[in-house]
KOLVEXDO-219518 format. One record per residue: residue in one letter; x, y, z of N, C-alpha, C in turn. Coordinates in steps of 0.1 Angstrom, whole numbers, plus 5000, padded with zeros to 4 digits. Atoms other than C-alpha are relative to their C-alpha. Example, Ala and Ser with C-alpha at 12.3 -4.5 7.8 and 13.67 -1.06 7.14 Angstrom:
2
A | 5009 | 4988 | 5000 | 5123 | 4955 | 5078 | 5009 | 5012 | 5000
S | 4991 | 4989 | 5000 | 5137 | 4989 | 5071 | 4992 | 5011 | 5008
***
This chain:
109
X | 4994 | 4987 | 4998 | 1201 | 3636 | 9547 | 5006 | 5005 | 4987
X | 4996 | 4996 | 5013 | 1203 | 3654 | 9515 | 5013 | 5008 | 4999
X | 4989 | 4991 | 5001 | 1229 | 3680 | 9522 | 5013 | 4997 | 5009
X | 4989 | 5004 | 4991 | 1252 | 3662 | 9547 | 5013 | 5000 | 4993
X | 4987 | 5001 | 5008 | 1278 | 3655 | 9520 | 5004 | 5014 | 4997
X | 4996 | 4985 | 5004 | 1278 | 3692 | 9509 | 5006 | 5007 | 5012
X | 4994 | 4993 | 4988 | 1282 | 3704 | 9545 | 5012 | 4994 | 5004
X | 4987 | 5007 | 4998 | 1309 | 3678 | 9551 | 5012 | 5006 | 4992
X | 4990 | 4994 | 5010 | 1327 | 3690 | 9520 | 5004 | 5014 | 5003
X | 4997 | 4986 | 4997 | 1324 | 3726 | 9530 | 5010 | 5001 | 5012
X | 4990 | 4999 | 4987 | 1343 | 3719 | 9563 | 5013 | 4991 | 4996
X | 4988 | 5007 | 5004 | 1369 | 3699 | 9543 | 5002 | 4987 | 5007
X | 4999 | 5012 | 4993 | 1361 | 3667 | 9562 | 4998 | 4988 | 4989
X | 5002 | 5012 | 5007 | 1365 | 3633 | 9545 | 4989 | 4993 | 5009
X | 5010 | 5009 | 4992 | 1338 | 3606 | 9555 | 5008 | 4995 | 5012
X | 4992 | 5007 | 4989 | 1366 | 3590 | 9576 | 5003 | 5010 | 5011
X | 4997 | 4990 | 4989 | 1375 | 3622 | 9595 | 4987 | 5003 | 5007
X | 5013 | 4998 | 4994 | 1338 | 3629 | 9602 | 4996 | 4989 | 5009
X | 5003 | 5013 | 4993 | 1333 | 3593 | 9613 | 5008 | 5000 | 5014
X | 4992 | 5000 | 4988 | 1362 | 3596 | 9637 | 4996 | 5010 | 5011
X | 5004 | 4989 | 4991 | 1350 | 3628 | 9652 | 4987 | 4996 | 5008
X | 5013 | 5005 | 4995 | 1316 | 3612 | 9658 | 5000 | 4987 | 5008
X | 4999 | 5013 | 4994 | 1329 | 3578 | 9670 | 4991 | 4989 | 4993
X | 5007 | 5010 | 5007 | 1311 | 3559 | 9642 | 5009 | 4996 | 4988
X | 4993 | 5005 | 5012 | 1323 | 3540 | 9611 | 4999 | 5009 | 4988
X | 5000 | 4991 | 5012 | 1330 | 3556 | 9578 | 4988 | 4996 | 4991
X | 5012 | 5005 | 5008 | 1303 | 3533 | 9562 | 4986 | 5006 | 5007
X | 5012 | 4993 | 4994 | 1277 | 3548 | 9587 | 4998 | 5013 | 4994
X | 5001 | 4986 | 5007 | 1285 | 3583 | 9574 | 4995 | 4998 | 4986
X | 5004 | 5003 | 5014 | 1282 | 3569 | 9539 | 4985 | 4997 | 4999
X | 5014 | 5004 | 5001 | 1248 | 3554 | 9547 | 4991 | 5013 | 5003
X | 5007 | 4988 | 4998 | 1236 | 3588 | 9561 | 4999 | 5009 | 4988
X | 5000 | 4992 | 5012 | 1247 | 3606 | 9530 | 4991 | 4995 | 4989
X | 5007 | 5006 | 5011 | 1229 | 3582 | 9507 | 4985 | 4998 | 5005
X | 5014 | 5002 | 4996 | 1197 | 3581 | 9528 | 4997 | 4985 | 5005
X | 5002 | 5014 | 4996 | 1202 | 3544 | 9538 | 4997 | 4999 | 5015
X | 5001 | 5000 | 4986 | 1202 | 3553 | 9575 | 4999 | 5015 | 5005
X | 5001 | 4986 | 4994 | 1195 | 3584 | 9598 | 5008 | 4999 | 5013
X | 4994 | 4999 | 4987 | 1216 | 3595 | 9627 | 4991 | 5002 | 5011
X | 5009 | 4997 | 4989 | 1201 | 3595 | 9662 | 5000 | 5014 | 5004
X | 5001 | 4986 | 4995 | 1192 | 3627 | 9681 | 5012 | 5005 | 5005
X | 4986 | 4996 | 4994 | 1225 | 3629 | 9700 | 5009 | 5003 | 4988
X | 4991 | 4998 | 5010 | 1244 | 3625 | 9668 | 4997 | 5011 | 4990
X | 5005 | 4988 | 5008 | 1223 | 3651 | 9649 | 5006 | 5012 | 5006
X | 4995 | 4989 | 4993 | 1233 | 3675 | 9676 | 5015 | 5002 | 4998
X | 4985 | 5000 | 5002 | 1270 | 3666 | 9673 | 5003 | 5005 | 4985
X | 4998 | 4996 | 5013 | 1268 | 3669 | 9635 | 4997 | 5015 | 4998
X | 5003 | 4986 | 5001 | 1252 | 3703 | 9639 | 5011 | 5009 | 5004
X | 4988 | 4993 | 4994 | 1281 | 3715 | 9660 | 5012 | 4999 | 4991
X | 4989 | 5002 | 5008 | 1307 | 3700 | 9638 | 5000 | 5007 | 4986
X | 5001 | 4994 | 5013 | 1294 | 3712 | 9605 | 4994 | 5014 | 5000
X | 5004 | 4987 | 4999 | 1282 | 3745 | 9618 | 4987 | 5003 | 4992
X | 5012 | 4998 | 5008 | 1247 | 3740 | 9604 | 4988 | 4995 | 5009
X | 5011 | 5004 | 4993 | 1213 | 3738 | 9618 | 4995 | 4985 | 4996
X | 5005 | 5013 | 5003 | 1195 | 3704 | 9621 | 4991 | 5001 | 4989
X | 5010 | 4998 | 5011 | 1168 | 3717 | 9598 | 5008 | 5001 | 4987
X | 4992 | 4999 | 5012 | 1195 | 3726 | 9573 | 5004 | 4986 | 4995
X | 4994 | 5014 | 5003 | 1210 | 3691 | 9575 | 4990 | 4991 | 4994
X | 5011 | 5009 | 5004 | 1176 | 3675 | 9570 | 4992 | 5005 | 4988
X | 5006 | 4994 | 5012 | 1167 | 3697 | 9541 | 4986 | 5007 | 5003
X | 5013 | 4993 | 4997 | 1138 | 3715 | 9560 | 5002 | 5014 | 5000
X | 4997 | 4986 | 5003 | 1138 | 3750 | 9546 | 4990 | 5009 | 5007
X | 5011 | 4991 | 4995 | 1105 | 3762 | 9563 | 4999 | 5000 | 5016
X | 5001 | 5000 | 4987 | 1111 | 3753 | 9599 | 5008 | 5011 | 5007
X | 4993 | 4990 | 4993 | 1120 | 3780 | 9624 | 5012 | 4994 | 5007
X | 4987 | 5005 | 4993 | 1155 | 3777 | 9639 | 5005 | 5012 | 5010
X | 4993 | 4990 | 4991 | 1175 | 3794 | 9667 | 5009 | 5008 | 4991
X | 4991 | 4992 | 5009 | 1194 | 3822 | 9651 | 5008 | 5010 | 5007
X | 4991 | 4990 | 4995 | 1223 | 3844 | 9658 | 4997 | 5013 | 4993
X | 5002 | 4987 | 5006 | 1225 | 3880 | 9648 | 5002 | 5000 | 4985
X | 4998 | 5002 | 5014 | 1237 | 3868 | 9614 | 4989 | 4992 | 4993
X | 5011 | 5008 | 5006 | 1206 | 3847 | 9609 | 5003 | 4985 | 4999
X | 4997 | 5014 | 4999 | 1222 | 3813 | 9615 | 5004 | 4995 | 5013
X | 4997 | 5006 | 4988 | 1227 | 3790 | 9643 | 5015 | 5000 | 5001
X | 4986 | 5000 | 5000 | 1262 | 3797 | 9654 | 5006 | 4988 | 5007
X | 4993 | 5012 | 4996 | 1288 | 3771 | 9663 | 4999 | 4999 | 5016
X | 5001 | 5000 | 4985 | 1287 | 3780 | 9701 | 4986 | 4996 | 5004
X | 5014 | 5004 | 4997 | 1249 | 3776 | 9701 | 4998 | 4986 | 4998
X | 5000 | 5014 | 5003 | 1252 | 3742 | 9685 | 5007 | 4992 | 5011
X | 4992 | 5007 | 4990 | 1278 | 3731 | 9710 | 4992 | 4999 | 5013
X | 5008 | 5000 | 4988 | 1256 | 3742 | 9739 | 4988 | 4990 | 4999
X | 5011 | 5009 | 5002 | 1227 | 3723 | 9725 | 5004 | 4985 | 5001
X | 4994 | 5013 | 5001 | 1248 | 3692 | 9720 | 5003 | 4995 | 5014
X | 4997 | 5002 | 4986 | 1261 | 3694 | 9756 | 4987 | 4999 | 5009
X | 5012 | 5000 | 4993 | 1227 | 3702 | 9770 | 4992 | 4987 | 4998
X | 5007 | 5012 | 5002 | 1212 | 3671 | 9754 | 5005 | 4988 | 5008
X | 4994 | 5011 | 4993 | 1236 | 3649 | 9773 | 4998 | 5000 | 5016
X | 5002 | 4999 | 4985 | 1226 | 3661 | 9808 | 4987 | 4993 | 5004
X | 5011 | 5007 | 4993 | 1202 | 3644 | 9832 | 4989 | 5012 | 5000
X | 5011 | 4990 | 4998 | 1167 | 3662 | 9836 | 5003 | 5009 | 5012
X | 4997 | 4992 | 4988 | 1178 | 3674 | 9870 | 5011 | 5010 | 4997
X | 4989 | 4991 | 5004 | 1210 | 3689 | 9856 | 4995 | 5010 | 4990
X | 5006 | 4990 | 5009 | 1191 | 3705 | 9828 | 4992 | 5011 | 5007
X | 5007 | 4990 | 4992 | 1169 | 3722 | 9853 | 5009 | 5009 | 5007
X | 4991 | 4992 | 4993 | 1198 | 3734 | 9873 | 5008 | 5011 | 4990
X | 4993 | 4991 | 5010 | 1215 | 3748 | 9841 | 4991 | 5011 | 4996
X | 5009 | 4990 | 5004 | 1184 | 3766 | 9831 | 4998 | 5010 | 5011
X | 5001 | 4989 | 4990 | 1181 | 3783 | 9864 | 5012 | 5008 | 5001
X | 4987 | 4992 | 5001 | 1217 | 3794 | 9862 | 5000 | 5009 | 4988
X | 5001 | 4992 | 5012 | 1212 | 3806 | 9827 | 4990 | 5012 | 5002
X | 5009 | 4989 | 4998 | 1182 | 3826 | 9837 | 5006 | 5011 | 5010
X | 4994 | 4990 | 4992 | 1202 | 3842 | 9866 | 5010 | 5009 | 4992
X | 4989 | 4993 | 5008 | 1231 | 3851 | 9842 | 4992 | 5010 | 4991
X | 5007 | 4991 | 5009 | 1206 | 3866 | 9817 | 4994 | 5012 | 5008
X | 5005 | 4989 | 4992 | 1189 | 3887 | 9844 | 5011 | 5009 | 5004
X | 4989 | 4991 | 4996 | 1223 | 3900 | 9855 | 5005 | 5008 | 4988
X | 4995 | 4993 | 5012 | 1232 | 3909 | 9819 | 4990 | 5011 | 4997
X | 5010 | 4989 | 5002 | 1199 | 3929 | 9816 | 5001 | 5012 | 5009
X | 5000 | 4989 | 4990 | 1206 | 3949 | 9847 | 5010 | 5011 | 4997
***
């Protein structure tokens, strides 16, 4: 993860603070920053929300499409929703999508 350290520093988080927020050790964060290890899918989503950065940005993928806000970036709220969504069961994901579709339809009316 090439830019994890830069993103962490932009948020003024030490390795220890970021580790505590994620429930991992400081050495785990250090390994991610040096490329010695990679975080799992759930942790990537949490990092995205904490660092206000897209997963593509964290992985250094400049060419991949991403969900974008009106400002052209994945906003913090979107990242938080994705992180929470990933923790749901398949059944609950389906329920949430149905509810979101209903809310979106009401908004369009």
